C-alpha positions as CSV (number, residue, x, y, z in Angstrom):
1,M,19.5,2.4,-7.2
2,R,21.8,-0.3,-7.4
3,R,20.9,-1.5,-3.8
4,V,17.1,-1.4,-4.5
5,F,17.6,-3.5,-7.7
6,D,20.2,-5.5,-6.4
7,L,22.3,-4.6,-9.3
8,A,25.7,-5.6,-7.8
9,A,24.6,-9.4,-7.7
10,D,26.4,-11.8,-10.0
11,P,23.5,-13.8,-11.5
12,D,25.9,-16.2,-13.3
13,T,27.8,-17.2,-10.2
14,I,24.5,-17.4,-8.0
15,G,22.6,-19.4,-10.6
16,T,25.4,-21.9,-11.1
17,H,25.7,-22.5,-7.5
18,L,22.0,-22.9,-6.7
19,S,21.5,-25.1,-10.0
20,L,23.9,-27.7,-8.3
21,D,20.5,-28.7,-6.2
22,P,18.5,-30.7,-8.5
23,L,15.3,-29.1,-6.7
24,L,16.6,-25.5,-7.6
25,A,18.0,-26.3,-11.0
26,P,14.7,-26.1,-12.8
27,L,13.6,-23.0,-11.2
28,V,16.7,-21.3,-11.8
29,S,16.5,-22.3,-15.6
30,A,13.0,-20.8,-15.7
31,R,13.9,-17.6,-14.1
32,P,17.8,-17.0,-14.9
33,G,19.2,-13.8,-13.2
34,L,16.4,-13.5,-10.6
35,R,17.5,-11.0,-8.2
36,V,16.4,-9.8,-4.6
37,P,14.4,-6.7,-4.5
38,G,15.4,-4.1,-2.0
39,A,13.3,-1.7,-0.3
40,W,13.5,2.1,-0.3
41,D,12.9,2.6,3.2
42,G,13.7,-0.1,6.0
43,F,11.0,1.2,8.3
44,E,8.2,1.1,5.9
45,L,9.4,-2.6,5.2
46,A,9.2,-3.6,8.7
47,V,6.1,-2.1,9.4
48,R,4.3,-3.9,6.2
49,A,6.2,-7.1,7.5
50,I,4.4,-6.7,11.0
51,F,1.0,-5.8,9.4
52,G,1.3,-8.9,7.3
53,Q,1.8,-11.4,10.2
54,Q,-0.6,-14.2,10.0
55,I,-3.4,-12.3,8.2
56,T,-4.4,-12.5,4.6
57,V,-3.0,-10.1,1.9
58,P,-6.1,-8.2,1.2
59,A,-6.6,-7.7,5.0
60,A,-3.0,-6.5,5.6
61,T,-3.2,-4.2,2.4
62,K,-6.5,-2.6,3.8
63,L,-4.9,-2.0,7.3
64,L,-1.9,-0.2,5.7
65,G,-4.4,1.7,3.5
66,R,-5.9,2.9,6.8
67,L,-2.8,3.6,8.4
68,V,-1.5,5.8,5.5
69,E,-4.6,7.8,5.1
70,A,-4.6,8.4,9.0
71,H,-1.1,9.2,9.6
72,G,0.6,9.7,6.2
73,A,1.5,13.2,5.0
74,L,-0.8,14.4,2.1
75,L,0.9,14.6,-1.4
76,P,0.5,18.0,-3.5
77,T,-2.5,17.9,-5.5
78,T,-0.4,17.7,-8.6
79,T,1.0,14.4,-7.9
80,K,-2.3,12.8,-6.7
81,D,-3.0,11.4,-10.1
82,V,0.1,9.4,-10.5
83,E,-0.7,5.7,-9.8
84,G,-3.6,6.7,-7.4
85,L,-1.0,7.9,-4.8
86,S,-2.2,10.5,-2.5
87,H,0.0,10.3,1.0
88,L,3.5,9.5,2.0
89,F,4.1,6.5,4.3
90,P,4.1,7.8,7.9
91,S,7.5,8.5,9.6
92,P,8.6,6.9,12.7
93,A,8.3,10.2,14.4
94,R,4.6,10.2,13.4
95,L,3.7,6.5,14.4
96,A,5.8,6.7,17.5
97,R,2.9,9.0,18.9
98,A,-0.1,7.8,17.1
99,D,-3.0,5.7,18.5
100,L,-2.8,2.8,16.0
101,A,-5.6,0.6,18.1
102,V,-8.3,2.8,16.4
103,L,-7.3,1.2,13.0
104,G,-9.1,-2.1,14.0
105,M,-5.8,-4.1,14.2
106,P,-4.7,-6.5,17.4
107,N,-3.6,-4.6,20.4
108,A,-0.2,-6.3,20.2
109,R,0.5,-5.6,16.7
110,A,-0.1,-2.1,17.1
111,M,2.0,-1.7,20.2
112,A,4.8,-3.6,18.3
113,V,4.5,-1.0,15.3
114,T,4.6,1.9,18.2
115,S,7.3,0.4,19.8
116,L,9.4,-0.1,16.6
117,A,8.7,3.5,15.5
118,Q,9.8,4.5,18.8
119,A,13.0,2.7,18.6
120,I,13.9,4.1,15.1
121,S,13.0,7.7,15.9
122,A,15.7,7.3,18.7
123,D,18.2,5.7,16.6
124,P,17.7,6.3,12.8
125,M,20.8,3.8,12.1
126,I,18.9,0.5,13.5
127,F,18.7,-0.6,9.7
128,S,22.3,-0.3,9.0
129,G,24.3,-3.5,8.4
130,G,25.9,-5.5,10.9
131,A,29.4,-7.0,10.7
132,S,27.8,-10.5,9.7
133,L,24.5,-11.9,9.2
134,E,24.3,-13.2,12.7
135,E,24.8,-9.8,14.2
136,A,22.5,-8.1,12.0
137,I,19.6,-10.6,12.8
138,A,20.3,-10.4,16.4
139,K,20.3,-6.5,16.1
140,L,17.0,-6.5,14.4
141,R,15.5,-9.1,16.7
142,S,16.0,-7.1,19.8
143,L,13.7,-4.6,18.4
144,P,9.9,-4.9,19.8
145,G,7.7,-6.7,17.2
146,I,10.4,-8.0,15.2
147,G,10.5,-12.0,15.2
148,E,12.9,-14.3,13.3
149,W,10.9,-14.3,10.1
150,T,10.7,-10.5,10.1
151,A,14.3,-9.9,11.0
152,Q,15.5,-12.3,7.9
153,Y,13.0,-10.6,5.7
154,V,14.2,-7.2,6.7
155,A,17.9,-8.4,6.4
156,M,17.1,-9.7,2.9
157,R,15.6,-6.5,1.3
158,E,17.0,-3.9,3.5
159,L,20.3,-5.0,4.7
160,R,21.2,-6.7,1.3
161,E,22.2,-9.8,3.3
162,P,22.7,-12.5,0.5
163,D,22.4,-15.4,2.8
164,A,19.4,-14.3,4.8
165,F,16.8,-17.0,5.0
166,P,13.1,-16.7,6.5
167,A,12.7,-20.4,7.2
168,A,9.6,-20.4,9.0
169,D,7.9,-18.8,6.0
170,I,5.0,-21.0,5.1
171,G,5.6,-20.3,1.2
172,L,9.0,-21.8,1.4
173,M,7.8,-24.8,3.4
174,R,4.9,-25.4,0.8
175,A,7.2,-25.1,-1.8
176,M,9.5,-27.9,-0.2
177,A,6.8,-30.1,0.7
178,A,7.4,-33.9,-0.3
179,A,5.4,-35.8,-2.7
180,D,2.8,-36.8,-0.1
181,G,2.2,-33.2,0.7
182,R,4.2,-33.2,4.1
183,R,6.0,-30.0,4.6
184,P,9.5,-29.7,6.4
185,S,9.5,-27.8,9.6
186,P,11.5,-24.7,9.9
187,S,14.7,-26.3,11.3
188,Q,14.3,-29.2,8.7
189,L,14.1,-26.4,6.1
190,L,17.2,-24.7,7.5
191,S,19.3,-28.0,7.4
192,R,18.2,-28.6,3.7
193,A,19.2,-25.0,2.7
194,E,22.6,-25.3,4.0
195,R,23.7,-26.6,0.5
196,W,22.5,-23.0,-0.9
197,R,24.9,-21.0,1.3
198,P,26.0,-18.3,0.6
199,W,23.1,-17.4,-1.8
200,R,19.9,-18.7,0.4
201,A,18.0,-15.4,-0.2
202,Y,18.0,-15.9,-3.9
203,A,16.9,-19.6,-3.1
204,A,14.1,-18.1,-1.3
205,L,13.2,-15.9,-4.1
206,H,13.0,-18.7,-6.6
207,L,10.9,-20.7,-4.3
208,W,8.6,-18.1,-3.7
209,A,8.4,-17.2,-7.4
210,A,7.7,-20.9,-8.3
211,G,5.0,-21.0,-5.6
212,I,3.3,-17.7,-6.9
213,Q,3.0,-19.1,-10.3
214,H,1.3,-22.4,-9.1
215,A,-1.1,-20.9,-6.5
216,A,-4.4,-22.1,-6.8
217,S,-6.0,-19.3,-5.1
218,P,-5.2,-15.4,-4.7
219,K,-6.2,-15.6,-1.1
220,K,-3.0,-16.5,0.6
221,T,-2.2,-16.0,4.2
222,H,0.8,-15.0,5.8
223,E,1.3,-17.9,8.2
224,R,4.3,-16.4,9.9
225,E,5.5,-16.0,13.5
226,A,3.7,-13.6,15.7
227,A,5.6,-11.0,17.1
């Protein structure tokens, strides 16, 4: 529970550090104590991230629904009325041998999920933390279908790396746009984020939260790197 809800964080220390940046100070003031949510299962988190690459949120949600209905274990009848749940998320072993192309997703993405499932079935400890953020990211990026954005996102939410930072995320680049609307490149954003270390994951959450609040339309796309 502490890991999933980030209860070990020190919000005062993190907020004080991030507030040194004039851009982040009002965001921290608006949401004091903002934490980085964890994940119950690293494999599910990674699959959701892969499904969400370069498509709209509704489209990704629809594909995930098909995946779970086709390959997830059916819940007992007595639990089906809870929040509309009907299935468990498919296990790595199940997806490792499943034909995902029939779901209507791009072949490359289907192969990425299959390869990831096979890798985790062979080594369930893949999502264990590394000795450093750099080692953790390198370990994740060695997996099929895991690019830089996905690796940083998994490091944030599953490996609990407080300095993980998905600089290629369109939401972060949009939040850091100049007054004339020009967005920084991922490398420029990384350079800008140096002052936020070692709490860049929390800076990302503040920027995402501010972006969601001011979003003009619910139909936003995950403009992230293709695997």
